[in-house]
N, C-alpha and C positions, 0 to 999 in steps of 0.2 A: 506938646508932642512928646511921646515917650522916647526914652533914650534908645530902646531897642529898635524903634522905627527909624531913628536918625542913623544908627549904625547900619541898618539894612539898606537905607537909601544911599549911604556913602559907598557901601560895597558894590552896589549895582551901578553906580555912576561910571560911565566910560572914562571920564577924566581921571577918576581914582585908579582905574586899571592901568591907564597909560602912565600915570604918575608913579605907581609902584614899579612898573616895568622899567621906566627910565631911571629911577633911583637905584634899583637893583643892578641894572647894567652898569651904571656909573660906579657903584661900589665894587662890583666885580672887576672892572677894568683897573681901578686904583689898587685893589688887592693883588691882582696879577702883577702889576708893575712893581709893587713892593716885594712880592715874593721873588721876582726875577732879580731885583737888585740884591736883596738879602741873601738868597741862596747862591747867587752868582759870587758874592763875596765869600761865603762859606766854602763853595767849591774851589775858589782860588786858594783859600787857606789849606784845604785838604789836598789839592792836586798840583799846585804851583807855588810852593813856598819860596822857591828861588826868586820868582818874579816879585813877590811881596817883600822879600828881604833886600831887594836891590835898593841901594842908597839913592836918594833923590839927586844928589850931585856929588862930585868928588869932594871928599873931606866932610860931607854932611853926616850927621848922626842919625837923622830920621830916614826911615825906609819908605818905600811907596805904599806899604800896607797901612801905615798910620793915616795919611790923608784919605785913602780909599775908605777906611773904616769910619772916619769922621764924615766922609761924603755919604755913607749909608745912613748915618744918623741925621744929617742935614736933609737928605732926601725924604726920610720918614717925617720929619717936622714939616717940610714943605707940602707934601701931599696931604698930610693931616690938615694943615691950614687951608689948602685948596678945598678939601671936602667940607670943612666946617663953614667956610665962607659961602660956598654954594648952598649948603644946608640951611644956613641962617637967612640967606636972601631968597633964593629961588624956591627951595623945597618948602620952607615954612609958609611963604606967600601962597604957593599952590595948595598946600594943605588947608590953610585958612579959607581959601576960596571954595574948596570942595565942601568943607564943613558948613560954611555959610549957605551954600546952595542947598545942602541937605536939610538945613534947619528951617528953611522957608515953609 
């Protein structure tokens, strides 16, 4: 079977269309979440410096801004790990199944 035939069969497969839609929606949701967290932090820096400069406790050197900034980084790592895990398990398995069906 020619490669062009396989590609055409994959593109016409309803499972493929559903897979692409599901993967894109998942990526968009995670991207929006990341943008809200990141731009939320940037907006705090721009418009509420007093809040970020508030000390964590009396006598503390660290302000609230530092743990929030670290939280943004940790959030980024966590949602990246969530996406990679789902991509490696569910997305790859679905892709392999679609390719297997098209190659028959």
